[in-house]
C-alpha positions as CSV (number, residue, x, y, z in Angstrom):
1,M,53.8,41.4,-19.8
2,S,54.9,43.4,-16.8
3,G,57.7,42.0,-14.7
4,L,57.6,40.7,-11.2
5,P,57.3,43.1,-8.3
6,R,60.7,44.4,-7.2
7,S,62.7,42.3,-4.8
8,S,60.1,39.5,-4.9
9,H,60.7,36.5,-2.7
10,A,58.8,33.5,-4.1
11,L,58.1,30.3,-2.1
12,V,57.4,27.2,-4.3
13,T,56.1,24.1,-2.6
14,G,57.0,20.8,-4.2
15,G,59.8,22.8,-5.8
16,G,62.5,20.1,-5.9
17,R,61.3,18.4,-9.1
18,G,58.9,18.4,-12.0
19,I,56.6,21.3,-12.5
20,G,57.6,22.9,-9.2
21,R,61.3,23.0,-10.0
22,E,60.5,24.5,-13.5
23,I,58.3,27.2,-11.9
24,A,61.1,27.9,-9.4
25,A,63.7,28.3,-12.2
26,V,61.5,30.5,-14.3
27,L,60.7,32.8,-11.3
28,A,64.5,32.9,-10.5
29,Q,65.3,33.8,-14.1
30,A,62.7,36.6,-13.9
31,G,64.6,38.1,-10.9
32,A,62.8,36.7,-7.9
33,T,64.6,35.3,-4.9
34,V,63.2,31.7,-4.8
35,T,62.9,29.3,-1.8
36,V,61.7,25.8,-2.6
37,L,59.9,23.7,0.0
38,G,59.5,20.0,0.0
39,R,60.0,16.8,2.0
40,N,63.2,15.6,0.4
41,R,66.3,17.7,1.4
42,A,68.5,16.1,-1.2
43,T,66.1,16.9,-4.1
44,L,65.7,20.5,-2.8
45,D,69.4,21.0,-2.4
46,A,69.9,19.7,-6.0
47,A,67.5,22.3,-7.3
48,V,69.5,25.0,-5.4
49,A,72.8,23.7,-6.7
50,A,71.5,23.7,-10.3
51,G,70.4,27.4,-9.9
52,A,66.7,26.7,-10.0
53,A,66.3,28.3,-6.6
54,H,68.3,30.2,-4.0
55,F,67.2,28.6,-0.7
56,A,65.4,25.4,0.5
57,V,63.3,24.6,3.5
58,V,62.0,21.1,4.4
59,A,58.4,20.4,5.4
60,D,55.6,18.0,4.5
61,V,52.7,20.3,3.4
62,A,50.3,18.0,5.2
63,D,51.9,18.9,8.5
64,Q,50.6,22.3,9.5
65,A,53.2,22.9,12.2
66,A,56.1,21.9,9.9
67,V,54.7,24.3,7.2
68,N,54.5,27.2,9.7
69,A,58.0,26.6,10.8
70,A,59.4,26.4,7.3
71,V,57.5,29.5,6.2
72,A,58.8,31.4,9.3
73,E,62.4,30.3,8.3
74,A,62.0,31.5,4.8
75,S,60.3,34.7,5.7
76,A,63.1,35.6,8.2
77,R,65.4,36.0,5.2
78,Q,62.9,38.1,3.2
79,P,59.1,38.6,3.3
80,I,57.3,36.3,0.9
81,G,55.5,38.1,-1.8
82,I,54.8,35.2,-4.1
83,L,53.5,31.8,-3.2
84,V,53.1,28.9,-5.6
85,A,51.4,25.9,-3.9
86,N,52.5,23.2,-6.2
87,A,53.1,20.1,-4.0
88,G,50.8,17.2,-4.7
89,I,50.4,13.5,-5.1
90,A,48.2,11.3,-7.2
91,E,46.9,7.7,-6.8
92,S,44.5,5.9,-8.9
93,A,41.9,3.2,-8.0
94,P,38.3,2.3,-8.9
95,F,35.9,4.2,-6.6
96,V,34.7,1.0,-4.9
97,K,38.3,0.2,-4.0
98,S,39.1,3.7,-2.9
99,D,39.1,3.4,0.9
100,A,38.9,6.2,3.4
101,A,42.7,6.2,3.8
102,L,43.2,6.9,0.1
103,F,40.7,9.8,0.2
104,R,42.5,11.2,3.3
105,R,45.9,11.0,1.6
106,M,44.6,12.8,-1.4
107,M,42.9,15.5,0.7
108,D,45.7,15.9,3.2
109,V,48.4,16.7,0.6
110,N,46.5,18.1,-2.4
111,F,43.9,20.2,-0.5
112,M,44.9,20.7,3.2
113,G,48.5,21.1,2.0
114,V,47.3,24.1,0.0
115,V,45.3,25.4,3.0
116,H,48.3,25.2,5.3
117,V,50.6,27.1,3.1
118,F,48.0,29.7,2.2
119,Q,47.3,30.3,5.9
120,A,51.0,30.6,6.7
121,V,51.9,33.3,4.1
122,L,48.6,35.3,4.0
123,P,48.7,37.4,7.1
124,A,52.0,39.1,6.1
125,M,50.8,39.6,2.5
126,R,47.6,41.3,3.8
127,E,49.6,43.5,6.1
128,R,51.8,44.6,3.1
129,R,48.7,44.9,0.9
130,H,50.3,43.0,-1.9
131,G,50.8,39.4,-2.8
132,R,50.5,36.7,-5.5
133,I,49.2,33.3,-4.6
134,V,48.9,30.6,-7.3
135,A,47.8,27.0,-6.7
136,V,48.9,24.4,-9.2
137,A,45.8,22.3,-9.5
138,S,44.9,20.1,-12.5
139,T,42.4,19.6,-15.3
140,A,41.1,17.1,-12.7
141,A,39.9,20.2,-10.8
142,L,37.7,21.2,-13.7
143,K,36.4,17.8,-15.0
144,G,36.2,14.2,-14.0
145,Y,38.5,11.3,-14.9
146,A,37.7,7.7,-14.2
147,Y,39.7,5.9,-11.5
148,V,41.0,9.1,-9.8
149,S,37.9,10.2,-7.9
150,A,39.8,11.0,-4.7
151,Y,42.4,13.0,-6.5
152,S,39.8,14.8,-8.6
153,A,37.7,15.6,-5.5
154,A,40.8,17.1,-3.7
155,K,41.7,19.2,-6.8
156,H,38.1,20.4,-7.2
157,A,38.3,21.6,-3.6
158,V,41.5,23.6,-4.4
159,V,39.6,25.5,-7.1
160,G,36.7,26.2,-4.8
161,L,39.1,27.5,-2.2
162,V,40.8,29.7,-4.8
163,R,37.6,31.2,-6.1
164,S,36.3,31.9,-2.6
165,L,39.5,33.3,-1.2
166,A,40.0,35.6,-4.2
167,L,36.7,37.3,-3.4
168,E,37.6,37.6,0.3
169,L,40.9,39.2,-0.6
170,A,39.8,41.3,-3.6
171,S,40.3,44.6,-1.8
172,T,43.6,43.7,-0.2
173,G,46.1,43.8,-3.1
174,V,46.5,40.0,-2.9
175,T,45.4,37.9,-5.9
176,V,44.6,34.2,-5.7
177,N,44.5,32.0,-8.8
178,A,44.9,28.4,-10.0
179,V,46.7,26.9,-12.9
180,C,45.2,23.6,-14.1
181,P,47.6,21.6,-16.3
182,G,46.6,18.6,-18.3
183,F,48.8,15.5,-18.3
184,T,52.3,16.9,-18.1
185,D,55.6,15.3,-18.9
186,T,56.9,14.8,-15.4
187,D,57.9,11.9,-13.2
188,L,54.4,12.1,-11.6
189,V,52.9,11.3,-14.9
190,A,55.6,8.7,-15.5
191,G,54.2,6.8,-12.6
192,S,50.8,6.8,-14.3
193,I,52.4,5.6,-17.5
194,D,54.1,2.7,-15.5
195,T,50.7,1.8,-14.0
196,I,49.1,1.7,-17.4
197,M,51.9,-0.5,-18.7
198,K,51.6,-3.0,-15.8
199,K,47.8,-3.2,-15.9
200,T,47.3,-3.4,-19.7
201,S,50.6,-4.8,-21.0
202,R,50.9,-1.9,-23.4
203,S,54.2,-0.4,-24.5
204,R,55.5,2.8,-23.1
205,E,54.6,4.6,-26.4
206,Q,51.1,3.2,-26.2
207,A,50.8,4.3,-22.6
208,V,51.9,7.8,-23.3
209,A,49.4,7.9,-26.2
210,E,46.7,6.9,-23.8
211,L,47.3,10.0,-21.7
212,A,48.1,12.3,-24.6
213,K,44.8,11.5,-26.3
214,H,43.0,13.6,-23.7
215,N,44.8,16.7,-25.1
216,P,43.2,17.8,-28.4
217,Q,46.8,18.8,-29.5
218,G,47.7,15.1,-29.1
219,R,50.6,15.6,-26.7
220,L,51.7,15.9,-23.1
221,I,52.0,19.4,-21.7
222,T,55.6,20.6,-20.8
223,P,56.5,21.9,-17.4
224,A,57.8,25.1,-19.1
225,E,54.3,25.8,-20.4
226,V,52.8,25.5,-16.9
227,A,55.6,27.7,-15.5
228,D,55.0,30.4,-18.1
229,A,51.4,30.7,-17.0
230,V,52.4,30.9,-13.4
231,L,55.0,33.6,-14.2
232,W,52.3,35.7,-15.9
233,L,50.0,35.5,-12.9
234,C,52.8,36.5,-10.6
235,G,53.6,39.6,-12.6
236,D,52.6,43.2,-11.9
237,G,50.4,43.2,-15.0
238,A,48.2,40.5,-13.6
239,G,46.8,42.5,-10.8
240,A,43.2,42.3,-12.1
241,I,43.4,38.5,-12.6
242,T,42.1,36.8,-9.5
243,G,39.8,33.9,-8.7
244,Q,40.6,32.2,-12.0
245,A,41.4,28.5,-12.8
246,I,43.4,28.6,-16.0
247,A,43.7,25.4,-17.9
248,V,47.0,24.7,-19.6
249,A,45.8,21.7,-21.5
250,G,45.7,22.2,-25.3
251,G,42.0,22.8,-25.4
252,E,40.9,19.8,-23.3
253,V,38.8,22.0,-21.0
C-alpha cells in the first residue's frame, strides 16, 4: 500500500472517542498532522494528550457556521488534504414512535453534518486538485435494520451523497468514499447493548451476542479494523478508488 500524501493534514470529525479517535491515531502514526473536531473539548484534548491527534477544534457538525469556523481555524495551520467525516449519533425506536424530531436529529448530525464538513473543505481541495474524503457510514447505509429507520435513512443518504459527489469530482483529483462498519466495539454500541439489557432483561453477554449475530464471523468489529480501511482510502495508492461504500462487517453485506 502506498503511503499518505506528503505533509498531509487530516481532519477527523467525532475524533475524540471510539472509531474517530482510532482513525485519528492511525493517520497520525502514518505521518499525517491530525486535527480532531467534536463537541466536547475535554474529550478532544484527551485525544491530543494521548498522542492520537496534534490539534483539536470544537464544533457541532449540525451547526454549519460552527463547522465553517472550525475548518477555517484548522486550515490556517495547514491546508486540509484528508477529511474523515466520522461524527454520528444513533437512536432506536419503532417507526410508529419515531416522531419528526427524531428523524431531524438523525438527519441533522448523520447526514447534514457530513454535508457541512464536505462543503467546508472541498473548495480548497479542488483548487489544489488533490484530496481524500471519507465518510464513516454504517452497514445501516447498505441494508435495513428494525427499529432504527431514521438512523438507517440518514446513513443511506450519506452513501447517496458519496456516490454522486465522487462522479462530480472524478476529474479533480479528489476522491470520495464511504466506509460502512458493522456493529463495532465502541461506546456508541455500548449504548445499544444497555438498551437491549433494559428492554429484554438479558445479560450483557447475551446483549453483545444479539448484536454480534449479525456478523457472519460472530463478533463485533474493532475500531482498528475500520481505521485500517480508512487509512488505505487516504493513501496515494487509492487514487482510483472513488464513489465506493466499503463494508467492514465480516461478510454481513
